[in-house]
C-alpha positions in Angstrom: -35.0 -84.2 -23.9 -35.2 -82.9 -27.4 -34.9 -84.9 -30.6 -31.3 -83.9 -31.3 -30.2 -84.9 -27.8 -31.9 -88.3 -28.2 -30.1 -88.8 -31.5 -26.8 -88.0 -30.0 -27.4 -90.4 -27.1 -28.2 -93.3 -29.4 -25.2 -92.6 -31.7 -22.8 -92.2 -28.8 -24.1 -95.5 -27.3 -23.5 -97.3 -30.6 -20.1 -95.7 -31.1 -18.1 -98.0 -28.8 -16.5 -101.1 -30.2 -17.8 -103.4 -27.4 -21.3 -102.0 -27.6 -21.4 -102.3 -31.3 -20.3 -105.9 -30.9 -23.1 -106.5 -28.4 -25.8 -105.1 -30.7 -24.5 -107.2 -33.6 -24.3 -110.3 -31.5 -27.9 -109.9 -30.3 -29.1 -109.2 -33.9 -32.6 -110.7 -34.1 -32.3 -112.9 -31.0 -32.7 -112.6 -27.3 -29.7 -113.7 -25.3 -28.9 -113.9 -21.6 -25.9 -112.2 -20.1 -24.1 -115.5 -19.8 -24.4 -116.0 -23.5 -23.3 -112.5 -24.3 -20.3 -113.0 -22.1 -19.1 -116.1 -24.0 -16.0 -115.7 -26.2 -15.5 -112.0 -25.3 -12.5 -110.1 -24.0 -14.2 -108.1 -21.3 -15.4 -108.9 -17.8 -18.9 -109.4 -16.5 -18.9 -106.0 -14.8 -17.7 -104.3 -17.9 -20.4 -106.0 -19.9 -23.0 -104.9 -17.4 -21.9 -101.3 -17.8 -22.1 -101.5 -21.6 -25.6 -103.1 -21.4 -26.8 -100.4 -19.1 -25.6 -97.7 -21.5 -27.4 -99.4 -24.4 -30.5 -99.9 -22.4 -30.5 -96.3 -21.2 -30.2 -95.1 -24.8 -33.3 -97.2 -25.7 -31.3 -99.5 -27.9 -31.8 -102.7 -25.8 -34.5 -104.0 -23.6 -34.3 -106.6 -20.9 -36.4 -109.3 -19.3 -35.6 -111.3 -16.2 -36.1 -115.1 -16.7 -35.3 -117.1 -13.6 -31.8 -116.2 -12.5 -30.8 -114.6 -15.8 -31.4 -111.3 -17.5 -32.1 -111.6 -21.2 -31.5 -108.8 -23.6 -32.7 -108.0 -27.1 -32.5 -105.2 -29.6 -35.5 -103.0 -28.9 -35.9 -101.5 -32.4 -34.7 -103.6 -35.3 -34.0 -100.3 -37.2 -30.8 -100.1 -35.2 -29.6 -103.1 -37.2 -30.5 -101.3 -40.4 -28.4 -98.3 -39.3 -25.4 -100.6 -38.7 -26.0 -102.2 -42.1 -26.1 -98.8 -43.8 -22.8 -97.8 -42.1 -21.2 -101.0 -43.3 -22.4 -100.3 -46.8 -21.0 -96.8 -46.7 -17.6 -98.2 -45.6 -17.7 -100.9 -48.3 -18.5 -98.3 -51.0 -15.7 -96.0 -49.7 -13.2 -98.9 -49.8 -14.3 -99.8 -53.4 -13.9 -96.1 -54.5 -10.5 -96.0 -52.9 -9.4 -99.2 -54.6 -10.6 -97.9 -57.9 -8.7 -94.6 -57.4 -5.5 -96.5 -56.5 -6.0 -99.0 -59.3 -6.5 -96.2 -61.8 -3.3 -94.4 -61.1 
């Protein structure tokens, strides 16, 4: 797999609202599936599918502890990417507000 294909795979994996929510919920911590499934609007099987996509893209890694599978963000740089996107959005909103306020 070439570099561009790997980049697309990671970005596609991050580009789903549920998967983005999972990454942000994990942040800098390790959580079991039961903890990830708390206060969410999707089923256990749906969560498992999203976790597999994130793991296959190299975004998450897992470790089995007893009966539970625990997940964590593999490379913290992914959180930086999310932060950069949030900053871009914030700047765009500020620019738009200034444009609208200036008219």
